[in-house]
mmCIF file of the C-alpha atoms, coordinates in Angstrom:
data_MODEL
# 
_entry.id   MODEL 
# 
loop_
_atom_site.group_PDB 
_atom_site.id 
_atom_site.type_symbol 
_atom_site.label_atom_id 
_atom_site.label_alt_id 
_atom_site.label_comp_id 
_atom_site.label_asym_id 
_atom_site.label_entity_id 
_atom_site.label_seq_id 
_atom_site.pdbx_PDB_ins_code 
_atom_site.Cartn_x 
_atom_site.Cartn_y 
_atom_site.Cartn_z 
_atom_site.occupancy 
_atom_site.B_iso_or_equiv 
_atom_site.pdbx_formal_charge 
_atom_site.auth_seq_id 
_atom_site.auth_comp_id 
_atom_site.auth_asym_id 
_atom_site.auth_atom_id 
_atom_site.pdbx_PDB_model_num 
ATOM 1   C CA . UNK A 1 1   ? 0.068   5.950   -15.942 1.00 0.00 ? 1   UNK A CA 1 
ATOM 2   C CA . UNK A 1 2   ? -2.049  3.289   -13.898 1.00 0.00 ? 2   UNK A CA 1 
ATOM 3   C CA . UNK A 1 3   ? -0.811  -0.587  -14.411 1.00 0.00 ? 3   UNK A CA 1 
ATOM 4   C CA . UNK A 1 4   ? -3.477  -2.772  -15.337 1.00 0.00 ? 4   UNK A CA 1 
ATOM 5   C CA . UNK A 1 5   ? -5.078  -4.382  -12.082 1.00 0.00 ? 5   UNK A CA 1 
ATOM 6   C CA . UNK A 1 6   ? -5.210  -1.361  -10.500 1.00 0.00 ? 6   UNK A CA 1 
ATOM 7   C CA . UNK A 1 7   ? -8.339  0.446   -9.461  1.00 0.00 ? 7   UNK A CA 1 
ATOM 8   C CA . UNK A 1 8   ? -8.380  4.543   -9.693  1.00 0.00 ? 8   UNK A CA 1 
ATOM 9   C CA . UNK A 1 9   ? -9.701  7.233   -6.990  1.00 0.00 ? 9   UNK A CA 1 
ATOM 10  C CA . UNK A 1 10  ? -12.793 7.537   -9.331  1.00 0.00 ? 10  UNK A CA 1 
ATOM 11  C CA . UNK A 1 11  ? -13.366 3.896   -9.403  1.00 0.00 ? 11  UNK A CA 1 
ATOM 12  C CA . UNK A 1 12  ? -13.664 2.956   -5.768  1.00 0.00 ? 12  UNK A CA 1 
ATOM 13  C CA . UNK A 1 13  ? -15.305 6.432   -5.142  1.00 0.00 ? 13  UNK A CA 1 
ATOM 14  C CA . UNK A 1 14  ? -12.870 8.296   -3.516  1.00 0.00 ? 14  UNK A CA 1 
ATOM 15  C CA . UNK A 1 15  ? -13.214 11.875  -1.941  1.00 0.00 ? 15  UNK A CA 1 
ATOM 16  C CA . UNK A 1 16  ? -11.298 15.049  -3.369  1.00 0.00 ? 16  UNK A CA 1 
ATOM 17  C CA . UNK A 1 17  ? -8.087  15.134  -1.869  1.00 0.00 ? 17  UNK A CA 1 
ATOM 18  C CA . UNK A 1 18  ? -8.122  17.846  1.091   1.00 0.00 ? 18  UNK A CA 1 
ATOM 19  C CA . UNK A 1 19  ? -5.533  20.997  0.483   1.00 0.00 ? 19  UNK A CA 1 
ATOM 20  C CA . UNK A 1 20  ? -2.934  20.764  -1.857  1.00 0.00 ? 20  UNK A CA 1 
ATOM 21  C CA . UNK A 1 21  ? -0.653  17.480  -2.307  1.00 0.00 ? 21  UNK A CA 1 
ATOM 22  C CA . UNK A 1 22  ? 3.324   17.393  -1.444  1.00 0.00 ? 22  UNK A CA 1 
ATOM 23  C CA . UNK A 1 23  ? 4.977   16.052  -5.180  1.00 0.00 ? 23  UNK A CA 1 
ATOM 24  C CA . UNK A 1 24  ? 7.300   13.253  -4.599  1.00 0.00 ? 24  UNK A CA 1 
ATOM 25  C CA . UNK A 1 25  ? 11.112  13.685  -5.570  1.00 0.00 ? 25  UNK A CA 1 
ATOM 26  C CA . UNK A 1 26  ? 11.618  10.468  -7.698  1.00 0.00 ? 26  UNK A CA 1 
ATOM 27  C CA . UNK A 1 27  ? 12.820  7.667   -7.807  1.00 0.00 ? 27  UNK A CA 1 
ATOM 28  C CA . UNK A 1 28  ? 12.226  6.332   -4.455  1.00 0.00 ? 28  UNK A CA 1 
ATOM 29  C CA . UNK A 1 29  ? 14.333  3.897   -2.430  1.00 0.00 ? 29  UNK A CA 1 
ATOM 30  C CA . UNK A 1 30  ? 11.972  2.058   -0.182  1.00 0.00 ? 30  UNK A CA 1 
ATOM 31  C CA . UNK A 1 31  ? 8.505   0.199   -0.345  1.00 0.00 ? 31  UNK A CA 1 
ATOM 32  C CA . UNK A 1 32  ? 6.917   0.006   3.147   1.00 0.00 ? 32  UNK A CA 1 
ATOM 33  C CA . UNK A 1 33  ? 4.388   -2.361  4.123   1.00 0.00 ? 33  UNK A CA 1 
ATOM 34  C CA . UNK A 1 34  ? 1.643   -2.322  6.094   1.00 0.00 ? 34  UNK A CA 1 
ATOM 35  C CA . UNK A 1 35  ? -1.887  -4.073  6.821   1.00 0.00 ? 35  UNK A CA 1 
ATOM 36  C CA . UNK A 1 36  ? -5.277  -2.408  7.629   1.00 0.00 ? 36  UNK A CA 1 
ATOM 37  C CA . UNK A 1 37  ? -5.793  -4.169  10.757  1.00 0.00 ? 37  UNK A CA 1 
ATOM 38  C CA . UNK A 1 38  ? -9.204  -2.688  10.507  1.00 0.00 ? 38  UNK A CA 1 
ATOM 39  C CA . UNK A 1 39  ? -11.190 -3.900  8.630   1.00 0.00 ? 39  UNK A CA 1 
ATOM 40  C CA . UNK A 1 40  ? -10.201 -7.257  9.747   1.00 0.00 ? 40  UNK A CA 1 
ATOM 41  C CA . UNK A 1 41  ? -11.093 -9.418  6.705   1.00 0.00 ? 41  UNK A CA 1 
ATOM 42  C CA . UNK A 1 42  ? -9.812  -9.615  3.535   1.00 0.00 ? 42  UNK A CA 1 
ATOM 43  C CA . UNK A 1 43  ? -12.330 -7.924  0.979   1.00 0.00 ? 43  UNK A CA 1 
ATOM 44  C CA . UNK A 1 44  ? -12.729 -10.440 -2.198  1.00 0.00 ? 44  UNK A CA 1 
ATOM 45  C CA . UNK A 1 45  ? -15.288 -8.183  -4.121  1.00 0.00 ? 45  UNK A CA 1 
ATOM 46  C CA . UNK A 1 46  ? -14.499 -5.040  -5.771  1.00 0.00 ? 46  UNK A CA 1 
ATOM 47  C CA . UNK A 1 47  ? -17.785 -3.794  -4.122  1.00 0.00 ? 47  UNK A CA 1 
ATOM 48  C CA . UNK A 1 48  ? -16.633 -4.553  -0.691  1.00 0.00 ? 48  UNK A CA 1 
ATOM 49  C CA . UNK A 1 49  ? -12.773 -3.485  -1.200  1.00 0.00 ? 49  UNK A CA 1 
ATOM 50  C CA . UNK A 1 50  ? -14.446 -0.147  -2.702  1.00 0.00 ? 50  UNK A CA 1 
ATOM 51  C CA . UNK A 1 51  ? -16.367 0.425   0.671   1.00 0.00 ? 51  UNK A CA 1 
ATOM 52  C CA . UNK A 1 52  ? -13.303 -0.876  2.338   1.00 0.00 ? 52  UNK A CA 1 
ATOM 53  C CA . UNK A 1 53  ? -11.210 2.102   0.632   1.00 0.00 ? 53  UNK A CA 1 
ATOM 54  C CA . UNK A 1 54  ? -14.033 4.726   1.203   1.00 0.00 ? 54  UNK A CA 1 
ATOM 55  C CA . UNK A 1 55  ? -14.485 3.590   4.706   1.00 0.00 ? 55  UNK A CA 1 
ATOM 56  C CA . UNK A 1 56  ? -10.332 3.887   5.405   1.00 0.00 ? 56  UNK A CA 1 
ATOM 57  C CA . UNK A 1 57  ? -10.539 7.377   3.870   1.00 0.00 ? 57  UNK A CA 1 
ATOM 58  C CA . UNK A 1 58  ? -13.223 8.526   5.737   1.00 0.00 ? 58  UNK A CA 1 
ATOM 59  C CA . UNK A 1 59  ? -10.887 7.566   8.458   1.00 0.00 ? 59  UNK A CA 1 
ATOM 60  C CA . UNK A 1 60  ? -7.927  9.048   7.414   1.00 0.00 ? 60  UNK A CA 1 
ATOM 61  C CA . UNK A 1 61  ? -9.632  12.301  6.750   1.00 0.00 ? 61  UNK A CA 1 
ATOM 62  C CA . UNK A 1 62  ? -12.139 13.031  9.245   1.00 0.00 ? 62  UNK A CA 1 
ATOM 63  C CA . UNK A 1 63  ? -10.578 11.547  12.485  1.00 0.00 ? 63  UNK A CA 1 
ATOM 64  C CA . UNK A 1 64  ? -6.743  11.628  11.663  1.00 0.00 ? 64  UNK A CA 1 
ATOM 65  C CA . UNK A 1 65  ? -7.161  14.946  9.995   1.00 0.00 ? 65  UNK A CA 1 
ATOM 66  C CA . UNK A 1 66  ? -5.171  14.092  6.948   1.00 0.00 ? 66  UNK A CA 1 
ATOM 67  C CA . UNK A 1 67  ? -5.562  15.329  3.424   1.00 0.00 ? 67  UNK A CA 1 
ATOM 68  C CA . UNK A 1 68  ? -6.764  11.660  2.236   1.00 0.00 ? 68  UNK A CA 1 
ATOM 69  C CA . UNK A 1 69  ? -6.074  8.188   2.580   1.00 0.00 ? 69  UNK A CA 1 
ATOM 70  C CA . UNK A 1 70  ? -2.584  7.716   3.665   1.00 0.00 ? 70  UNK A CA 1 
ATOM 71  C CA . UNK A 1 71  ? -1.288  4.961   1.355   1.00 0.00 ? 71  UNK A CA 1 
ATOM 72  C CA . UNK A 1 72  ? 0.046   5.167   -1.386  1.00 0.00 ? 72  UNK A CA 1 
ATOM 73  C CA . UNK A 1 73  ? -1.437  2.118   -2.907  1.00 0.00 ? 73  UNK A CA 1 
ATOM 74  C CA . UNK A 1 74  ? -3.716  -0.872  -1.383  1.00 0.00 ? 74  UNK A CA 1 
ATOM 75  C CA . UNK A 1 75  ? -3.723  -4.299  -2.091  1.00 0.00 ? 75  UNK A CA 1 
ATOM 76  C CA . UNK A 1 76  ? -7.295  -6.131  -2.336  1.00 0.00 ? 76  UNK A CA 1 
ATOM 77  C CA . UNK A 1 77  ? -7.611  -9.861  -1.862  1.00 0.00 ? 77  UNK A CA 1 
ATOM 78  C CA . UNK A 1 78  ? -10.262 -9.200  -4.987  1.00 0.00 ? 78  UNK A CA 1 
ATOM 79  C CA . UNK A 1 79  ? -7.403  -9.245  -7.422  1.00 0.00 ? 79  UNK A CA 1 
ATOM 80  C CA . UNK A 1 80  ? -6.695  -5.432  -7.720  1.00 0.00 ? 80  UNK A CA 1 
ATOM 81  C CA . UNK A 1 81  ? -4.474  -2.943  -6.533  1.00 0.00 ? 81  UNK A CA 1 
ATOM 82  C CA . UNK A 1 82  ? -6.302  0.410   -5.459  1.00 0.00 ? 82  UNK A CA 1 
ATOM 83  C CA . UNK A 1 83  ? -5.092  3.512   -6.016  1.00 0.00 ? 83  UNK A CA 1 
ATOM 84  C CA . UNK A 1 84  ? -4.534  5.887   -2.870  1.00 0.00 ? 84  UNK A CA 1 
ATOM 85  C CA . UNK A 1 85  ? -1.497  8.938   -3.192  1.00 0.00 ? 85  UNK A CA 1 
ATOM 86  C CA . UNK A 1 86  ? -0.216  7.024   -6.191  1.00 0.00 ? 86  UNK A CA 1 
ATOM 87  C CA . UNK A 1 87  ? 3.027   7.402   -7.600  1.00 0.00 ? 87  UNK A CA 1 
ATOM 88  C CA . UNK A 1 88  ? 3.478   11.125  -7.441  1.00 0.00 ? 88  UNK A CA 1 
ATOM 89  C CA . UNK A 1 89  ? 2.106   12.587  -4.106  1.00 0.00 ? 89  UNK A CA 1 
ATOM 90  C CA . UNK A 1 90  ? 3.408   12.114  -0.876  1.00 0.00 ? 90  UNK A CA 1 
ATOM 91  C CA . UNK A 1 91  ? 1.982   9.888   1.386   1.00 0.00 ? 91  UNK A CA 1 
ATOM 92  C CA . UNK A 1 92  ? 1.067   9.837   5.458   1.00 0.00 ? 92  UNK A CA 1 
ATOM 93  C CA . UNK A 1 93  ? 1.954   5.892   5.981   1.00 0.00 ? 93  UNK A CA 1 
ATOM 94  C CA . UNK A 1 94  ? 5.310   5.830   7.608   1.00 0.00 ? 94  UNK A CA 1 
ATOM 95  C CA . UNK A 1 95  ? 5.673   8.697   10.228  1.00 0.00 ? 95  UNK A CA 1 
ATOM 96  C CA . UNK A 1 96  ? 9.075   10.277  9.162   1.00 0.00 ? 96  UNK A CA 1 
ATOM 97  C CA . UNK A 1 97  ? 9.837   8.081   6.072   1.00 0.00 ? 97  UNK A CA 1 
ATOM 98  C CA . UNK A 1 98  ? 6.871   9.784   3.520   1.00 0.00 ? 98  UNK A CA 1 
ATOM 99  C CA . UNK A 1 99  ? 9.082   11.428  1.446   1.00 0.00 ? 99  UNK A CA 1 
ATOM 100 C CA . UNK A 1 100 ? 11.670  8.479   0.848   1.00 0.00 ? 100 UNK A CA 1 
ATOM 101 C CA . UNK A 1 101 ? 9.019   5.495   -0.088  1.00 0.00 ? 101 UNK A CA 1 
ATOM 102 C CA . UNK A 1 102 ? 5.773   4.322   -1.130  1.00 0.00 ? 102 UNK A CA 1 
ATOM 103 C CA . UNK A 1 103 ? 3.637   2.903   1.785   1.00 0.00 ? 103 UNK A CA 1 
ATOM 104 C CA . UNK A 1 104 ? 1.339   0.105   0.279   1.00 0.00 ? 104 UNK A CA 1 
ATOM 105 C CA . UNK A 1 105 ? -1.172  -2.081  2.845   1.00 0.00 ? 105 UNK A CA 1 
ATOM 106 C CA . UNK A 1 106 ? -3.273  -4.865  2.629   1.00 0.00 ? 106 UNK A CA 1 
ATOM 107 C CA . UNK A 1 107 ? -6.837  -4.767  3.305   1.00 0.00 ? 107 UNK A CA 1 
ATOM 108 C CA . UNK A 1 108 ? -6.797  -6.847  6.390   1.00 0.00 ? 108 UNK A CA 1 
ATOM 109 C CA . UNK A 1 109 ? -5.351  -8.072  9.730   1.00 0.00 ? 109 UNK A CA 1 
ATOM 110 C CA . UNK A 1 110 ? -2.652  -10.167 9.151   1.00 0.00 ? 110 UNK A CA 1 
ATOM 111 C CA . UNK A 1 111 ? -1.296  -10.869 12.907  1.00 0.00 ? 111 UNK A CA 1 
ATOM 112 C CA . UNK A 1 112 ? -1.965  -14.632 12.426  1.00 0.00 ? 112 UNK A CA 1 
ATOM 113 C CA . UNK A 1 113 ? -2.405  -15.092 8.647   1.00 0.00 ? 113 UNK A CA 1 
ATOM 114 C CA . UNK A 1 114 ? -0.912  -14.432 5.344   1.00 0.00 ? 114 UNK A CA 1 
ATOM 115 C CA . UNK A 1 115 ? -3.016  -11.970 2.740   1.00 0.00 ? 115 UNK A CA 1 
ATOM 116 C CA . UNK A 1 116 ? -3.658  -14.114 -0.481  1.00 0.00 ? 116 UNK A CA 1 
ATOM 117 C CA . UNK A 1 117 ? -1.001  -15.683 -2.597  1.00 0.00 ? 117 UNK A CA 1 
ATOM 118 C CA . UNK A 1 118 ? -2.678  -13.490 -5.566  1.00 0.00 ? 118 UNK A CA 1 
ATOM 119 C CA . UNK A 1 119 ? -2.376  -10.591 -3.699  1.00 0.00 ? 119 UNK A CA 1 
ATOM 120 C CA . UNK A 1 120 ? 1.156   -10.392 -2.466  1.00 0.00 ? 120 UNK A CA 1 
ATOM 121 C CA . UNK A 1 121 ? 1.544   -11.852 -6.079  1.00 0.00 ? 121 UNK A CA 1 
ATOM 122 C CA . UNK A 1 122 ? 0.208   -8.112  -7.175  1.00 0.00 ? 122 UNK A CA 1 
ATOM 123 C CA . UNK A 1 123 ? 2.354   -6.066  -4.879  1.00 0.00 ? 123 UNK A CA 1 
ATOM 124 C CA . UNK A 1 124 ? 5.458   -8.344  -5.436  1.00 0.00 ? 124 UNK A CA 1 
ATOM 125 C CA . UNK A 1 125 ? 5.294   -8.727  -9.574  1.00 0.00 ? 125 UNK A CA 1 
ATOM 126 C CA . UNK A 1 126 ? 3.147   -5.947  -11.015 1.00 0.00 ? 126 UNK A CA 1 
ATOM 127 C CA . UNK A 1 127 ? 3.627   -3.011  -8.692  1.00 0.00 ? 127 UNK A CA 1 
ATOM 128 C CA . UNK A 1 128 ? 7.038   -3.120  -7.776  1.00 0.00 ? 128 UNK A CA 1 
ATOM 129 C CA . UNK A 1 129 ? 7.728   -4.011  -11.632 1.00 0.00 ? 129 UNK A CA 1 
ATOM 130 C CA . UNK A 1 130 ? 5.489   -1.046  -12.678 1.00 0.00 ? 130 UNK A CA 1 
ATOM 131 C CA . UNK A 1 131 ? 7.465   1.222   -9.636  1.00 0.00 ? 131 UNK A CA 1 
ATOM 132 C CA . UNK A 1 132 ? 11.119  0.349   -11.060 1.00 0.00 ? 132 UNK A CA 1 
ATOM 133 C CA . UNK A 1 133 ? 10.288  0.209   -14.718 1.00 0.00 ? 133 UNK A CA 1 
ATOM 134 C CA . UNK A 1 134 ? 8.381   3.933   -14.673 1.00 0.00 ? 134 UNK A CA 1 
ATOM 135 C CA . UNK A 1 135 ? 11.403  5.175   -12.656 1.00 0.00 ? 135 UNK A CA 1 
ATOM 136 C CA . UNK A 1 136 ? 9.334   5.757   -9.686  1.00 0.00 ? 136 UNK A CA 1 
ATOM 137 C CA . UNK A 1 137 ? 11.207  3.309   -7.768  1.00 0.00 ? 137 UNK A CA 1 
ATOM 138 C CA . UNK A 1 138 ? 14.974  2.209   -7.720  1.00 0.00 ? 138 UNK A CA 1 
ATOM 139 C CA . UNK A 1 139 ? 15.993  -0.927  -8.846  1.00 0.00 ? 139 UNK A CA 1 
ATOM 140 C CA . UNK A 1 140 ? 17.874  -1.915  -5.691  1.00 0.00 ? 140 UNK A CA 1 
ATOM 141 C CA . UNK A 1 141 ? 15.050  -0.486  -3.267  1.00 0.00 ? 141 UNK A CA 1 
ATOM 142 C CA . UNK A 1 142 ? 14.819  -1.482  0.116   1.00 0.00 ? 142 UNK A CA 1 
ATOM 143 C CA . UNK A 1 143 ? 11.241  -3.342  1.431   1.00 0.00 ? 143 UNK A CA 1 
ATOM 144 C CA . UNK A 1 144 ? 10.646  -2.867  4.938   1.00 0.00 ? 144 UNK A CA 1 
ATOM 145 C CA . UNK A 1 145 ? 7.407   -3.710  7.112   1.00 0.00 ? 145 UNK A CA 1 
ATOM 146 C CA . UNK A 1 146 ? 6.141   -0.527  8.957   1.00 0.00 ? 146 UNK A CA 1 
ATOM 147 C CA . UNK A 1 147 ? 7.594   -2.011  11.950  1.00 0.00 ? 147 UNK A CA 1 
ATOM 148 C CA . UNK A 1 148 ? 10.983  -1.671  11.146  1.00 0.00 ? 148 UNK A CA 1 
ATOM 149 C CA . UNK A 1 149 ? 10.808  2.106   10.877  1.00 0.00 ? 149 UNK A CA 1 
ATOM 150 C CA . UNK A 1 150 ? 7.950   2.926   13.657  1.00 0.00 ? 150 UNK A CA 1 
ATOM 151 C CA . UNK A 1 151 ? 7.214   1.302   16.705  1.00 0.00 ? 151 UNK A CA 1 
ATOM 152 C CA . UNK A 1 152 ? 4.117   -0.385  15.813  1.00 0.00 ? 152 UNK A CA 1 
ATOM 153 C CA . UNK A 1 153 ? 2.555   -4.120  15.241  1.00 0.00 ? 153 UNK A CA 1 
ATOM 154 C CA . UNK A 1 154 ? 1.941   -3.071  11.478  1.00 0.00 ? 154 UNK A CA 1 
ATOM 155 C CA . UNK A 1 155 ? 2.003   -4.971  9.398   1.00 0.00 ? 155 UNK A CA 1 
ATOM 156 C CA . UNK A 1 156 ? 0.925   -7.977  11.359  1.00 0.00 ? 156 UNK A CA 1 
ATOM 157 C CA . UNK A 1 157 ? 3.041   -10.499 12.651  1.00 0.00 ? 157 UNK A CA 1 
ATOM 158 C CA . UNK A 1 158 ? 2.242   -12.975 9.964   1.00 0.00 ? 158 UNK A CA 1 
ATOM 159 C CA . UNK A 1 159 ? 2.960   -10.723 7.169   1.00 0.00 ? 159 UNK A CA 1 
ATOM 160 C CA . UNK A 1 160 ? 6.021   -9.321  8.793   1.00 0.00 ? 160 UNK A CA 1 
ATOM 161 C CA . UNK A 1 161 ? 7.552   -12.907 9.678   1.00 0.00 ? 161 UNK A CA 1 
ATOM 162 C CA . UNK A 1 162 ? 6.541   -14.856 6.733   1.00 0.00 ? 162 UNK A CA 1 
ATOM 163 C CA . UNK A 1 163 ? 5.184   -12.548 3.854   1.00 0.00 ? 163 UNK A CA 1 
ATOM 164 C CA . UNK A 1 164 ? 8.192   -9.560  3.483   1.00 0.00 ? 164 UNK A CA 1 
ATOM 165 C CA . UNK A 1 165 ? 10.632  -12.223 2.177   1.00 0.00 ? 165 UNK A CA 1 
ATOM 166 C CA . UNK A 1 166 ? 7.988   -13.764 -0.053  1.00 0.00 ? 166 UNK A CA 1 
ATOM 167 C CA . UNK A 1 167 ? 7.367   -9.822  -0.800  1.00 0.00 ? 167 UNK A CA 1 
ATOM 168 C CA . UNK A 1 168 ? 10.973  -9.511  -1.629  1.00 0.00 ? 168 UNK A CA 1 
ATOM 169 C CA . UNK A 1 169 ? 12.245  -9.176  -5.342  1.00 0.00 ? 169 UNK A CA 1 
ATOM 170 C CA . UNK A 1 170 ? 15.414  -11.085 -4.286  1.00 0.00 ? 170 UNK A CA 1 
ATOM 171 C CA . UNK A 1 171 ? 13.200  -14.032 -2.926  1.00 0.00 ? 171 UNK A CA 1 
ATOM 172 C CA . UNK A 1 172 ? 13.159  -14.218 -6.943  1.00 0.00 ? 172 UNK A CA 1 
ATOM 173 C CA . UNK A 1 173 ? 16.549  -15.889 -6.900  1.00 0.00 ? 173 UNK A CA 1 
ATOM 174 C CA . UNK A 1 174 ? 16.178  -18.569 -4.321  1.00 0.00 ? 174 UNK A CA 1 
# 
């Protein structure tokens, strides 16, 4: 089952998974936050976000040699979450940690600006509540920026410094 604001693989025109996917052992304990960096601009329409998803999948499959797009889900600034590897299949997003958590990316370069409040709200509210409520993510999950686990600049300074806190379910209490 997908959450309502999610666009499935079929809707954004994904290519088939290469090989046999590895199932995750649920519930997971972590949610890893990424930004795509390239494309650098947030996508504002379904058509633009879908094209970005196809481009990322092509890059991940053809250039990196991965079986599919690496992320579990991707947030566009068009008001939708895009299914990557989804709830059940292990991603290729956070080296050494892919079986421990979901990788969620925001389309755009968030080095100097935050994603839209709407995109962040989709992840903070709909995605996490669906994941926890559906038994896919533990209730006291740990939210981490990609750079907290791997030597990288991802998810960009602005998203890491200001956005991770805003995405955290515990910030709802403040």
